N, CA, C, O and the ligand as a Tripos MOL2 file, in Angstrom:
@<TRIPOS>MOLECULE
protein
  301   299    76     0     0
PROTEIN
NO_CHARGES

@<TRIPOS>ATOM
      1 N         -41.5390   -3.1480    9.6080 N.3       1 MET1
      2 CA        -40.8070   -2.4170    8.5340 C.3       1 MET1
      3 C         -39.5300   -1.8160    9.0980 C.2       1 MET1
      4 O         -39.5820   -1.1200   10.1120 O.2       1 MET1
      5 N         -38.3820   -2.0630    8.4710 N.am      2 PRO2
      6 CA        -37.1120   -1.5520    9.0320 C.3       2 PRO2
      7 C         -36.9960   -0.0430    8.9030 C.2       2 PRO2
      8 O         -37.4770    0.5470    7.9360 O.2       2 PRO2
      9 N         -36.3680    0.5620    9.8660 N.am      3 ASP3
     10 CA        -36.1160    2.0050    9.8580 C.3       3 ASP3
     11 C         -35.0270    2.3030    8.8180 C.2       3 ASP3
     12 O         -33.9520    1.7070    8.8810 O.2       3 ASP3
     13 N         -35.2790    3.2110    7.8630 N.am      4 PRO4
     14 CA        -34.2600    3.4980    6.8230 C.3       4 PRO4
     15 C         -32.9180    3.9250    7.4040 C.2       4 PRO4
     16 O         -31.8680    3.5990    6.8490 O.2       4 PRO4
     17 N         -32.9480    4.6610    8.5310 N.am      5 MET5
     18 CA        -31.6750    5.0990    9.1190 C.3       5 MET5
     19 C         -30.8570    3.9180    9.6160 C.2       5 MET5
     20 O         -29.6280    3.9370    9.5420 O.2       5 MET5
     21 N         -31.5360    2.8800   10.1260 N.am      6 ASP6
     22 CA        -30.8220    1.6790   10.5690 C.3       6 ASP6
     23 C         -30.1000    1.0360    9.3900 C.2       6 ASP6
     24 O         -28.9640    0.5810    9.5140 O.2       6 ASP6
     25 N         -30.7860    1.0070    8.2330 N.am      7 LEU7
     26 CA        -30.1680    0.4010    7.0510 C.3       7 LEU7
     27 C         -28.9290    1.1810    6.6340 C.2       7 LEU7
     28 O         -27.9040    0.5830    6.3080 O.2       7 LEU7
     29 N         -29.0100    2.5220    6.6420 N.am      8 VAL8
     30 CA        -27.8640    3.3530    6.2620 C.3       8 VAL8
     31 C         -26.7070    3.1040    7.2140 C.2       8 VAL8
     32 O         -25.5640    2.9330    6.7890 O.2       8 VAL8
     33 N         -27.0160    3.0850    8.5160 N.am      9 GLN9
     34 CA        -25.9430    2.8760    9.5000 C.3       9 GLN9
     35 C         -25.2900    1.5130    9.3250 C.2       9 GLN9
     36 O         -24.0770    1.3600    9.4690 O.2       9 GLN9
     37 N         -26.1320    0.5200    9.0100 N.am     10 GLU10
     38 CA        -25.5860   -0.8200    8.8290 C.3      10 GLU10
     39 C         -24.6360   -0.8390    7.6340 C.2      10 GLU10
     40 O         -23.5800   -1.4700    7.6830 O.2      10 GLU10
     41 N         -25.0230   -0.1320    6.5410 N.am     11 ARG11
     42 CA        -24.1700   -0.1130    5.3530 C.3      11 ARG11
     43 C         -22.8700    0.6390    5.6410 C.2      11 ARG11
     44 O         -21.7920    0.1940    5.2480 O.2      11 ARG11
     45 N         -22.9740    1.7810    6.3290 N.am     12 VAL12
     46 CA        -21.7720    2.5500    6.6680 C.3      12 VAL12
     47 C         -20.8430    1.7050    7.5260 C.2      12 VAL12
     48 O         -19.6260    1.7310    7.3430 O.2      12 VAL12
     49 N         -21.4180    0.9530    8.4660 N.am     13 GLN13
     50 CA        -20.6050    0.1050    9.3400 C.3      13 GLN13
     51 C         -19.8670   -0.9430    8.5170 C.2      13 GLN13
     52 O         -18.6870   -1.2040    8.7480 O.2      13 GLN13
     53 N         -20.5710   -1.5470    7.5480 N.am     14 ARG14
     54 CA        -19.9220   -2.5610    6.7040 C.3      14 ARG14
     55 C         -18.7840   -1.9450    5.9030 C.2      14 ARG14
     56 O         -17.7120   -2.5380    5.7830 O.2      14 ARG14
     57 N         -19.0190   -0.7390    5.3470 N.am     15 GLU15
     58 CA        -17.9850   -0.0910    4.5350 C.3      15 GLU15
     59 C         -16.7890    0.2990    5.4010 C.2      15 GLU15
     60 O         -15.6410    0.1800    4.9750 O.2      15 GLU15
     61 N         -17.0670    0.7660    6.6260 N.am     16 THR16
     62 CA        -15.9820    1.1150    7.5510 C.3      16 THR16
     63 C         -15.1490   -0.1170    7.8800 C.2      16 THR16
     64 O         -13.9200   -0.0610    7.9000 O.2      16 THR16
     65 N         -15.8330   -1.2300    8.1400 N.am     17 ASP17
     66 CA        -15.1200   -2.4780    8.4410 C.3      17 ASP17
     67 C         -14.1940   -2.8490    7.2860 C.2      17 ASP17
     68 O         -13.0560   -3.2610    7.5080 O.2      17 ASP17
     69 N         -14.6860   -2.7020    6.0440 N.am     18 ALA18
     70 CA        -13.8830   -3.0650    4.8770 C.3      18 ALA18
     71 C         -12.6610   -2.1530    4.7870 C.2      18 ALA18
     72 O         -11.5620   -2.6130    4.4780 O.2      18 ALA18
     73 N         -12.8570   -0.8420    5.0590 N.am     19 LEU19
     74 CA        -11.7350    0.1060    5.0060 C.3      19 LEU19
     75 C         -10.6920   -0.2370    6.0580 C.2      19 LEU19
     76 O          -9.4930   -0.2320    5.7790 O.2      19 LEU19
     77 N         -11.1520   -0.5350    7.2630 N.am     20 VAL20
     78 CA        -10.2250   -0.8830    8.3440 C.3      20 VAL20
     79 C          -9.4490   -2.1350    7.9740 C.2      20 VAL20
     80 O          -8.2460   -2.2190    8.2230 O.2      20 VAL20
     81 N         -10.1290   -3.1100    7.3800 N.am     21 ALA21
     82 CA         -9.4700   -4.3590    6.9990 C.3      21 ALA21
     83 C          -8.3920   -4.1000    5.9520 C.2      21 ALA21
     84 O          -7.2960   -4.6540    6.0410 O.2      21 ALA21
     85 N          -8.6970   -3.2540    4.9520 N.am     22 SER22
     86 CA         -7.6970   -2.9990    3.9070 C.3      22 SER22
     87 C          -6.5530   -2.1620    4.4580 C.2      22 SER22
     88 O          -5.4100   -2.3390    4.0350 O.2      22 SER22
     89 N          -6.8290   -1.2500    5.3940 N.am     23 ALA23
     90 CA         -5.7630   -0.4640    6.0170 C.3      23 ALA23
     91 C          -4.8360   -1.3740    6.8080 C.2      23 ALA23
     92 O          -3.6210   -1.1770    6.8150 O.2      23 ALA23
     93 N          -5.4090   -2.3700    7.4740 N.am     24 ALA24
     94 CA         -4.5970   -3.3140    8.2490 C.3      24 ALA24
     95 C          -3.6620   -4.0740    7.3230 C.2      24 ALA24
     96 O          -2.5040   -4.3230    7.6610 O.2      24 ALA24
     97 N          -4.1770   -4.4430    6.1380 N.am     25 ARG25
     98 CA         -3.3200   -5.1390    5.1810 C.3      25 ARG25
     99 C          -2.2000   -4.2190    4.6950 C.2      25 ARG25
    100 O          -1.0630   -4.6610    4.5260 O.2      25 ARG25
    101 N          -2.5190   -2.9340    4.4670 N.am     26 ALA26
    102 CA         -1.5330   -2.0020    3.9220 C.3      26 ALA26
    103 C          -0.3920   -1.7580    4.9030 C.2      26 ALA26
    104 O           0.7330   -1.4860    4.4850 O.2      26 ALA26
    105 N          -0.6710   -1.8520    6.2100 N.am     27 THR27
    106 CA          0.3660   -1.5700    7.1980 C.3      27 THR27
    107 C           1.0790   -2.8370    7.6420 C.2      27 THR27
    108 O           1.9520   -2.7810    8.5080 O.2      27 THR27
    109 N           0.7210   -3.9810    7.0630 N.am     28 SER28
    110 CA          1.4230   -5.2090    7.4070 C.3      28 SER28
    111 C           2.8330   -5.1480    6.8290 C.2      28 SER28
    112 O           3.0980   -4.3220    5.9550 O.2      28 SER28
    113 N           3.7500   -6.0040    7.2980 N.am     29 PRO29
    114 CA          5.1220   -5.9540    6.7830 C.3      29 PRO29
    115 C           5.1680   -6.0510    5.2650 C.2      29 PRO29
    116 O           4.2320   -6.5400    4.6330 O.2      29 PRO29
    117 N           6.2570   -5.5850    4.6960 N.am     30 GLY30
    118 CA          6.3910   -5.5420    3.2380 C.3      30 GLY30
    119 C           6.4290   -6.9140    2.6000 C.2      30 GLY30
    120 O           6.1660   -7.9270    3.2470 O.2      30 GLY30
    121 N           6.7610   -6.9290    1.3150 N.am     31 ALA31
    122 CA          6.7690   -8.1750    0.5570 C.3      31 ALA31
    123 C           8.0920   -8.9100    0.7690 C.2      31 ALA31
    124 O           9.1080   -8.2990    1.1010 O.2      31 ALA31
    125 N           8.0650  -10.2230    0.5750 N.am     32 THR32
    126 CA          9.2930  -11.0200    0.6730 C.3      32 THR32
    127 C          10.0190  -11.0650   -0.6630 C.2      32 THR32
    128 O          11.1850  -11.4530   -0.7400 O.2      32 THR32
    129 N           9.3010  -10.6550   -1.7320 N.am     33 ALA33
    130 CA          9.9140  -10.5510   -3.0570 C.3      33 ALA33
    131 C           9.4180   -9.2660   -3.7000 C.2      33 ALA33
    132 O           8.3110   -8.8060   -3.4180 O.2      33 ALA33
    133 N          10.2500   -8.6890   -4.5690 N.am     34 CYS34
    134 CA          9.9270   -7.4240   -5.2210 C.3      34 CYS34
    135 C           8.5520   -7.5150   -5.8980 C.2      34 CYS34
    136 O           8.2600   -8.4850   -6.5960 O.2      34 CYS34
    137 N           7.7050   -6.4840   -5.6820 N.am     35 VAL35
    138 CA          6.3420   -6.5060   -6.2170 C.3      35 VAL35
    139 C           6.2980   -6.0390   -7.6710 C.2      35 VAL35
    140 O           5.2480   -6.1150   -8.3090 O.2      35 VAL35
    141 N           7.4330   -5.5520   -8.2090 N.am     36 VAL36
    142 CA          7.4540   -5.1430   -9.6080 C.3      36 VAL36
    143 C           7.2520   -6.3880  -10.4760 C.2      36 VAL36
    144 O           7.9520   -7.3880  -10.3200 O.2      36 VAL36
    145 N           6.2750   -6.3070  -11.3990 N.am     37 ALA37
    146 CA          5.7830   -7.4930  -12.1110 C.3      37 ALA37
    147 C           6.9090   -8.2670  -12.8030 C.2      37 ALA37
    148 O           6.9480   -9.4950  -12.7190 O.2      37 ALA37
    149 N           7.8240   -7.5700  -13.4850 N.am     38 ASP38
    150 CA          8.8420   -8.2810  -14.2530 C.3      38 ASP38
    151 C          10.1550   -8.3790  -13.4910 C.2      38 ASP38
    152 O          11.2030   -8.5950  -14.0990 O.2      38 ASP38
    153 N          10.1170   -8.2210  -12.1480 N.am     39 CYS39
    154 CA         11.3480   -8.3000  -11.3550 C.3      39 CYS39
    155 C          11.3050   -9.5250  -10.4570 C.2      39 CYS39
    156 O          11.8700  -10.5640  -10.7990 O.2      39 CYS39
    157 N          10.6310   -9.4140   -9.2930 N.am     40 GLY40
    158 CA         10.4800  -10.5610   -8.4100 C.3      40 GLY40
    159 C          11.7280  -10.9200   -7.6320 C.2      40 GLY40
    160 O          11.8160  -12.0180   -7.0820 O.2      40 GLY40
    161 N          12.7180   -9.9990   -7.5730 N.am     41 GLU41
    162 CA         13.9260  -10.2430   -6.7700 C.3      41 GLU41
    163 C          13.5490  -10.4490   -5.3050 C.2      41 GLU41
    164 O          12.6750   -9.7510   -4.7910 O.2      41 GLU41
    165 N          14.1980  -11.4000   -4.6260 N.am     42 PRO42
    166 CA         13.9240  -11.5550   -3.1890 C.3      42 PRO42
    167 C          14.3440  -10.3050   -2.4150 C.2      42 PRO42
    168 O          15.3240   -9.6430   -2.7560 O.2      42 PRO42
    169 N          13.5740   -9.9990   -1.3620 N.am     43 ILE43
    170 CA         13.8720   -8.8470   -0.5090 C.3      43 ILE43
    171 C          14.3820   -9.3680    0.8260 C.2      43 ILE43
    172 O          13.8090  -10.3030    1.3860 O.2      43 ILE43
    173 N          15.4590   -8.7700    1.3460 N.am     44 ALA44
    174 CA         16.0450   -9.2120    2.6140 C.3      44 ALA44
    175 C          15.0070   -9.1010    3.7320 C.2      44 ALA44
    176 O          14.2560   -8.1270    3.7810 O.2      44 ALA44
    177 N          14.9550  -10.1080    4.6440 N.am     45 PRO45
    178 CA         13.9340  -10.1060    5.7120 C.3      45 PRO45
    179 C          13.9240   -8.8100    6.5160 C.2      45 PRO45
    180 O          12.8580   -8.3500    6.9260 O.2      45 PRO45
    181 N          15.1000   -8.2100    6.7500 N.am     46 GLU46
    182 CA         15.1200   -6.9870    7.5580 C.3      46 GLU46
    183 C          14.4610   -5.8250    6.8070 C.2      46 GLU46
    184 O          13.8910   -4.9270    7.4280 O.2      46 GLU46
    185 N          14.5390   -5.8430    5.4680 N.am     47 ARG47
    186 CA         13.8560   -4.7980    4.6950 C.3      47 ARG47
    187 C          12.3550   -5.0870    4.6400 C.2      47 ARG47
    188 O          11.5470   -4.1600    4.6980 O.2      47 ARG47
    189 N          11.9760   -6.3600    4.5290 N.am     48 THR48
    190 CA         10.5550   -6.7290    4.5560 C.3      48 THR48
    191 C           9.9260   -6.2460    5.8540 C.2      48 THR48
    192 O           8.8170   -5.7120    5.8510 O.2      48 THR48
    193 N          10.6390   -6.4350    6.9710 N.am     49 ALA49
    194 CA         10.1240   -6.0330    8.2790 C.3      49 ALA49
    195 C           9.8950   -4.5270    8.3410 C.2      49 ALA49
    196 O           9.0420   -4.0620    9.0960 O.2      49 ALA49
    197 N          10.6470   -3.7640    7.5560 N.am     50 LEU50
    198 CA         10.4910   -2.3100    7.5300 C.3      50 LEU50
    199 C           9.3980   -1.8820    6.5540 C.2      50 LEU50
    200 O           9.1300   -0.6900    6.4040 O.2      50 LEU50
    201 N           8.7650   -2.8520    5.8890 N.am     51 GLY51
    202 CA          7.6720   -2.5270    4.9870 C.3      51 GLY51
    203 C           8.0980   -2.3920    3.5410 C.2      51 GLY51
    204 O           7.3200   -1.9160    2.7130 O.2      51 GLY51
    205 N           9.3400   -2.8060    3.2090 N.am     52 ALA52
    206 CA          9.8070   -2.6970    1.8360 C.3      52 ALA52
    207 C           8.9950   -3.6070    0.9230 C.2      52 ALA52
    208 O           8.6880   -4.7410    1.2900 O.2      52 ALA52
    209 N           8.6460   -3.1140   -0.2660 N.am     53 ARG53
    210 CA          7.9140   -3.9220   -1.2330 C.3      53 ARG53
    211 C           8.6650   -3.9580   -2.5610 C.2      53 ARG53
    212 O           8.2030   -4.5720   -3.5220 O.2      53 ARG53
    213 N           9.8200   -3.3030   -2.6130 N.am     54 LEU54
    214 CA         10.6390   -3.2800   -3.8290 C.3      54 LEU54
    215 C          12.0340   -3.7590   -3.4770 C.2      54 LEU54
    216 O          12.4990   -3.5390   -2.3590 O.2      54 LEU54
    217 N          12.7240   -4.4250   -4.4340 N.am     55 CYS55
    218 CA         14.1170   -4.7680   -4.2190 C.3      55 CYS55
    219 C          14.9460   -3.4890   -4.2880 C.2      55 CYS55
    220 O          14.4280   -2.4360   -4.6580 O.2      55 CYS55
    221 N          16.2200   -3.5690   -3.9390 N.am     56 LEU56
    222 CA         17.0550   -2.3600   -3.8700 C.3      56 LEU56
    223 C          17.1090   -1.6410   -5.2140 C.2      56 LEU56
    224 O          17.0200   -0.4140   -5.2760 O.2      56 LEU56
    225 N          17.2570   -2.4180   -6.2940 N.am     57 ASP57
    226 CA         17.3450   -1.7970   -7.6220 C.3      57 ASP57
    227 C          16.0730   -1.0280   -7.9610 C.2      57 ASP57
    228 O          16.1360    0.1190   -8.4030 O.2      57 ASP57
    229 N          14.9100   -1.6650   -7.7530 N.am     58 CYS58
    230 CA         13.6380   -1.0160   -8.0830 C.3      58 CYS58
    231 C          13.3960    0.1570   -7.1380 C.2      58 CYS58
    232 O          12.8450    1.1790   -7.5450 O.2      58 CYS58
    233 N          13.8110    0.0110   -5.8690 N.am     59 GLN59
    234 CA         13.6640    1.1040   -4.9030 C.3      59 GLN59
    235 C          14.4410    2.3330   -5.3850 C.2      59 GLN59
    236 O          13.9430    3.4580   -5.3530 O.2      59 GLN59
    237 N          15.6720    2.0830   -5.8290 N.am     60 ARG60
    238 CA         16.4920    3.2040   -6.3360 C.3      60 ARG60
    239 C          15.8320    3.8260   -7.5590 C.2      60 ARG60
    240 O          15.8000    5.0480   -7.6970 O.2      60 ARG60
    241 N          15.2980    2.9760   -8.4570 N.am     61 GLY61
    242 CA         14.6150    3.4800   -9.6340 C.3      61 GLY61
    243 C          13.4130    4.3270   -9.2640 C.2      61 GLY61
    244 O          13.1910    5.3860   -9.8510 O.2      61 GLY61
    245 N          12.6280    3.8610   -8.2840 N.am     62 ALA62
    246 CA         11.4400    4.5890   -7.8670 C.3      62 ALA62
    247 C          11.8380    5.9270   -7.2560 C.2      62 ALA62
    248 O          11.1940    6.9430   -7.5180 O.2      62 ALA62
    249 N          12.8990    5.9370   -6.4400 N.am     63 GLU63
    250 CA         13.3330    7.1820   -5.8150 C.3      63 GLU63
    251 C          13.8410    8.1600   -6.8690 C.2      63 GLU63
    252 O          13.6090    9.3640   -6.7600 O.2      63 GLU63
    253 N          14.5300    7.6560   -7.8840 N.am     64 ALA64
    254 CA         15.0020    8.5260   -8.9620 C.3      64 ALA64
    255 C          13.8230    9.1400   -9.6940 C.2      64 ALA64
    256 O          13.8460   10.3250  -10.0280 O.2      64 ALA64
    257 N          12.7790    8.3340   -9.9480 N.am     65 ARG65
    258 CA         11.5810    8.8630  -10.6130 C.3      65 ARG65
    259 C          10.9110    9.9090   -9.7410 C.2      65 ARG65
    260 O          10.4860   10.9540  -10.2320 O.2      65 ARG65
    261 N          10.8140    9.6240   -8.4240 N.am     66 ASN66
    262 CA         10.1750   10.5770   -7.5240 C.3      66 ASN66
    263 C          10.9340   11.8910   -7.5200 C.2      66 ASN66
    264 O          10.3210   12.9580   -7.5370 O.2      66 ASN66
    265 N          12.2770   11.8290   -7.4960 N.am     67 ALA67
    266 CA         13.0800   13.0480   -7.4990 C.3      67 ALA67
    267 C          12.8290   13.8120   -8.7900 C.2      67 ALA67
    268 O          12.7470   15.0400   -8.7880 O.2      67 ALA67
    269 N          12.7070   13.0750   -9.8990 N.am     68 HIS68
    270 CA         12.4380   13.7070  -11.1940 C.3      68 HIS68
    271 C          11.1090   14.4480  -11.1420 C.2      68 HIS68
    272 O          11.0230   15.6040  -11.5560 O.2      68 HIS68
    273 N          10.0470   13.7680  -10.6200 N.am     69 PHE69
    274 CA          8.7350   14.3980  -10.5600 C.3      69 PHE69
    275 C           8.7570   15.5830   -9.6050 C.2      69 PHE69
    276 O           8.0900   16.5890   -9.8480 O.2      69 PHE69
    277 N           9.5220   15.4690   -8.5160 N.am     70 ALA70
    278 CA          9.5830   16.5630   -7.5580 C.3      70 ALA70
    279 C          10.1850   17.8090   -8.2310 C.2      70 ALA70
    280 O           9.7390   18.9310   -7.9920 O.2      70 ALA70
    281 N          11.2020   17.5910   -9.0740 N.am     71 ARG71
    282 CA         11.7910   18.7370   -9.7850 C.3      71 ARG71
    283 C          10.7750   19.3900  -10.7050 C.2      71 ARG71
    284 O          10.6610   20.6140  -10.7690 O.2      71 ARG71
    285 N          10.0220   18.5220  -11.4340 N.am     72 TRP72
    286 CA          9.0060   19.0730  -12.3470 C.3      72 TRP72
    287 C           7.9420   19.8140  -11.5630 C.2      72 TRP72
    288 O           7.4360   20.8420  -12.0130 O.2      72 TRP72
    289 N           7.5910   19.2800  -10.3580 N.am     73 GLY73
    290 CA          6.5450   19.8930   -9.5510 C.3      73 GLY73
    291 C           6.8960   21.3090   -9.1280 C.2      73 GLY73
    292 O           6.0090   22.1300   -8.8950 O.2      73 GLY73
    293 N           8.1920   21.5990   -9.0280 N.am     74 ARG74
    294 CA          8.5990   22.9320   -8.5520 C.3      74 ARG74
    295 C           8.5910   23.9780   -9.6590 C.2      74 ARG74
    296 O           8.6230   25.1760   -9.3780 O.2      74 ARG74
    297 N           8.5480   23.5230  -10.9560 N.am     75 ARG75
    298 CA          8.5630   24.5120  -12.0360 C.3      75 ARG75
    299 C           7.2900   25.3490  -12.0620 C.2      75 ARG75
    300 O           7.1460   26.2270  -12.9120 O.2      75 ARG75
    301 ZN         12.7680   -5.2430   -8.1370 Zn       76 ZN76
@<TRIPOS>BOND
     1     1     2 1
     2     2     3 1
     3     3     4 2
     4     3     5 am
     5     5     6 1
     6     6     7 1
     7     7     8 2
     8     7     9 am
     9     9    10 1
    10    10    11 1
    11    11    12 2
    12    11    13 am
    13    13    14 1
    14    14    15 1
    15    15    16 2
    16    15    17 am
    17    17    18 1
    18    18    19 1
    19    19    20 2
    20    19    21 am
    21    21    22 1
    22    22    23 1
    23    23    24 2
    24    23    25 am
    25    25    26 1
    26    26    27 1
    27    27    28 2
    28    27    29 am
    29    29    30 1
    30    30    31 1
    31    31    32 2
    32    31    33 am
    33    33    34 1
    34    34    35 1
    35    35    36 2
    36    35    37 am
    37    37    38 1
    38    38    39 1
    39    39    40 2
    40    39    41 am
    41    41    42 1
    42    42    43 1
    43    43    44 2
    44    43    45 am
    45    45    46 1
    46    46    47 1
    47    47    48 2
    48    47    49 am
    49    49    50 1
    50    50    51 1
    51    51    52 2
    52    51    53 am
    53    53    54 1
    54    54    55 1
    55    55    56 2
    56    55    57 am
    57    57    58 1
    58    58    59 1
    59    59    60 2
    60    59    61 am
    61    61    62 1
    62    62    63 1
    63    63    64 2
    64    63    65 am
    65    65    66 1
    66    66    67 1
    67    67    68 2
    68    67    69 am
    69    69    70 1
    70    70    71 1
    71    71    72 2
    72    71    73 am
    73    73    74 1
    74    74    75 1
    75    75    76 2
    76    75    77 am
    77    77    78 1
    78    78    79 1
    79    79    80 2
    80    79    81 am
    81    81    82 1
    82    82    83 1
    83    83    84 2
    84    83    85 am
    85    85    86 1
    86    86    87 1
    87    87    88 2
    88    87    89 am
    89    89    90 1
    90    90    91 1
    91    91    92 2
    92    91    93 am
    93    93    94 1
    94    94    95 1
    95    95    96 2
    96    95    97 am
    97    97    98 1
    98    98    99 1
    99    99   100 2
   100    99   101 am
   101   101   102 1
   102   102   103 1
   103   103   104 2
   104   103   105 am
   105   105   106 1
   106   106   107 1
   107   107   108 2
   108   107   109 am
   109   109   110 1
   110   110   111 1
   111   111   112 2
   112   111   113 am
   113   113   114 1
   114   114   115 1
   115   115   116 2
   116   115   117 am
   117   117   118 1
   118   118   119 1
   119   119   120 2
   120   119   121 am
   121   121   122 1
   122   122   123 1
   123   123   124 2
   124   123   125 am
   125   125   126 1
   126   126   127 1
   127   127   128 2
   128   127   129 am
   129   129   130 1
   130   130   131 1
   131   131   132 2
   132   131   133 am
   133   133   134 1
   134   134   135 1
   135   135   136 2
   136   135   137 am
   137   137   138 1
   138   138   139 1
   139   139   140 2
   140   139   141 am
   141   141   142 1
   142   142   143 1
   143   143   144 2
   144   143   145 am
   145   145   146 1
   146   146   147 1
   147   147   148 2
   148   147   149 am
   149   149   150 1
   150   150   151 1
   151   151   152 2
   152   151   153 am
   153   153   154 1
   154   154   155 1
   155   155   156 2
   156   155   157 am
   157   157   158 1
   158   158   159 1
   159   159   160 2
   160   159   161 am
   161   161   162 1
   162   162   163 1
   163   163   164 2
   164   163   165 am
   165   165   166 1
   166   166   167 1
   167   167   168 2
   168   167   169 am
   169   169   170 1
   170   170   171 1
   171   171   172 2
   172   171   173 am
   173   173   174 1
   174   174   175 1
   175   175   176 2
   176   175   177 am
   177   177   178 1
   178   178   179 1
   179   179   180 2
   180   179   181 am
   181   181   182 1
   182   182   183 1
   183   183   184 2
   184   183   185 am
   185   185   186 1
   186   186   187 1
   187   187   188 2
   188   187   189 am
   189   189   190 1
   190   190   191 1
   191   191   192 2
   192   191   193 am
   193   193   194 1
   194   194   195 1
   195   195   196 2
   196   195   197 am
   197   197   198 1
   198   198   199 1
   199   199   200 2
   200   199   201 am
   201   201   202 1
   202   202   203 1
   203   203   204 2
   204   203   205 am
   205   205   206 1
   206   206   207 1
   207   207   208 2
   208   207   209 am
   209   209   210 1
   210   210   211 1
   211   211   212 2
   212   211   213 am
   213   213   214 1
   214   214   215 1
   215   215   216 2
   216   215   217 am
   217   217   218 1
   218   218   219 1
   219   219   220 2
   220   219   221 am
   221   221   222 1
   222   222   223 1
   223   223   224 2
   224   223   225 am
   225   225   226 1
   226   226   227 1
   227   227   228 2
   228   227   229 am
   229   229   230 1
   230   230   231 1
   231   231   232 2
   232   231   233 am
   233   233   234 1
   234   234   235 1
   235   235   236 2
   236   235   237 am
   237   237   238 1
   238   238   239 1
   239   239   240 2
   240   239   241 am
   241   241   242 1
   242   242   243 1
   243   243   244 2
   244   243   245 am
   245   245   246 1
   246   246   247 1
   247   247   248 2
   248   247   249 am
   249   249   250 1
   250   250   251 1
   251   251   252 2
   252   251   253 am
   253   253   254 1
   254   254   255 1
   255   255   256 2
   256   255   257 am
   257   257   258 1
   258   258   259 1
   259   259   260 2
   260   259   261 am
   261   261   262 1
   262   262   263 1
   263   263   264 2
   264   263   265 am
   265   265   266 1
   266   266   267 1
   267   267   268 2
   268   267   269 am
   269   269   270 1
   270   270   271 1
   271   271   272 2
   272   271   273 am
   273   273   274 1
   274   274   275 1
   275   275   276 2
   276   275   277 am
   277   277   278 1
   278   278   279 1
   279   279   280 2
   280   279   281 am
   281   281   282 1
   282   282   283 1
   283   283   284 2
   284   283   285 am
   285   285   286 1
   286   286   287 1
   287   287   288 2
   288   287   289 am
   289   289   290 1
   290   290   291 1
   291   291   292 2
   292   291   293 am
   293   293   294 1
   294   294   295 1
   295   295   296 2
   296   295   297 am
   297   297   298 1
   298   298   299 1
   299   299   300 2
@<TRIPOS>SUBSTRUCTURE
     1 MET1         2 RESIDUE 1 A MET
     2 PRO2         6 RESIDUE 1 A PRO
     3 ASP3        10 RESIDUE 1 A ASP
     4 PRO4        14 RESIDUE 1 A PRO
     5 MET5        18 RESIDUE 1 A MET
     6 ASP6        22 RESIDUE 1 A ASP
     7 LEU7        26 RESIDUE 1 A LEU
     8 VAL8        30 RESIDUE 1 A VAL
     9 GLN9        34 RESIDUE 1 A GLN
    10 GLU10       38 RESIDUE 1 A GLU
    11 ARG11       42 RESIDUE 1 A ARG
    12 VAL12       46 RESIDUE 1 A VAL
    13 GLN13       50 RESIDUE 1 A GLN
    14 ARG14       54 RESIDUE 1 A ARG
    15 GLU15       58 RESIDUE 1 A GLU
    16 THR16       62 RESIDUE 1 A THR
    17 ASP17       66 RESIDUE 1 A ASP
    18 ALA18       70 RESIDUE 1 A ALA
    19 LEU19       74 RESIDUE 1 A LEU
    20 VAL20       78 RESIDUE 1 A VAL
    21 ALA21       82 RESIDUE 1 A ALA
    22 SER22       86 RESIDUE 1 A SER
    23 ALA23       90 RESIDUE 1 A ALA
    24 ALA24       94 RESIDUE 1 A ALA
    25 ARG25       98 RESIDUE 1 A ARG
    26 ALA26      102 RESIDUE 1 A ALA
    27 THR27      106 RESIDUE 1 A THR
    28 SER28      110 RESIDUE 1 A SER
    29 PRO29      114 RESIDUE 1 A PRO
    30 GLY30      118 RESIDUE 1 A GLY
    31 ALA31      122 RESIDUE 1 A ALA
    32 THR32      126 RESIDUE 1 A THR
    33 ALA33      130 RESIDUE 1 A ALA
    34 CYS34      134 RESIDUE 1 A CYS
    35 VAL35      138 RESIDUE 1 A VAL
    36 VAL36      142 RESIDUE 1 A VAL
    37 ALA37      146 RESIDUE 1 A ALA
    38 ASP38      150 RESIDUE 1 A ASP
    39 CYS39      154 RESIDUE 1 A CYS
    40 GLY40      158 RESIDUE 1 A GLY
    41 GLU41      162 RESIDUE 1 A GLU
    42 PRO42      166 RESIDUE 1 A PRO
    43 ILE43      170 RESIDUE 1 A ILE
    44 ALA44      174 RESIDUE 1 A ALA
    45 PRO45      178 RESIDUE 1 A PRO
    46 GLU46      182 RESIDUE 1 A GLU
    47 ARG47      186 RESIDUE 1 A ARG
    48 THR48      190 RESIDUE 1 A THR
    49 ALA49      194 RESIDUE 1 A ALA
    50 LEU50      198 RESIDUE 1 A LEU
    51 GLY51      202 RESIDUE 1 A GLY
    52 ALA52      206 RESIDUE 1 A ALA
    53 ARG53      210 RESIDUE 1 A ARG
    54 LEU54      214 RESIDUE 1 A LEU
    55 CYS55      218 RESIDUE 1 A CYS
    56 LEU56      222 RESIDUE 1 A LEU
    57 ASP57      226 RESIDUE 1 A ASP
    58 CYS58      230 RESIDUE 1 A CYS
    59 GLN59      234 RESIDUE 1 A GLN
    60 ARG60      238 RESIDUE 1 A ARG
    61 GLY61      242 RESIDUE 1 A GLY
    62 ALA62      246 RESIDUE 1 A ALA
    63 GLU63      250 RESIDUE 1 A GLU
    64 ALA64      254 RESIDUE 1 A ALA
    65 ARG65      258 RESIDUE 1 A ARG
    66 ASN66      262 RESIDUE 1 A ASN
    67 ALA67      266 RESIDUE 1 A ALA
    68 HIS68      270 RESIDUE 1 A HIS
    69 PHE69      274 RESIDUE 1 A PHE
    70 ALA70      278 RESIDUE 1 A ALA
    71 ARG71      282 RESIDUE 1 A ARG
    72 TRP72      286 RESIDUE 1 A TRP
    73 GLY73      290 RESIDUE 1 A GLY
    74 ARG74      294 RESIDUE 1 A ARG
    75 ARG75      298 RESIDUE 1 A ARG
    76 ZN76       301 GROUP 0 **** ****
């Protein structure tokens, strides 16, 4: 009969492995094309290498939105 603690540890190990795998994907270089669904503009290789996932236009839009939310956050 298996020890219940062994089963728990095995499950935790599997979940940890999955988390590590997804973290590795998240830190991989950015996209080669804009990830915005209705955009898809190509991204320059040097920006992809820096982890960019948005084209310049969408990046500017996202930063403008973030600045807007930051202002609201301070009220
Ligand atoms: Zn874009």
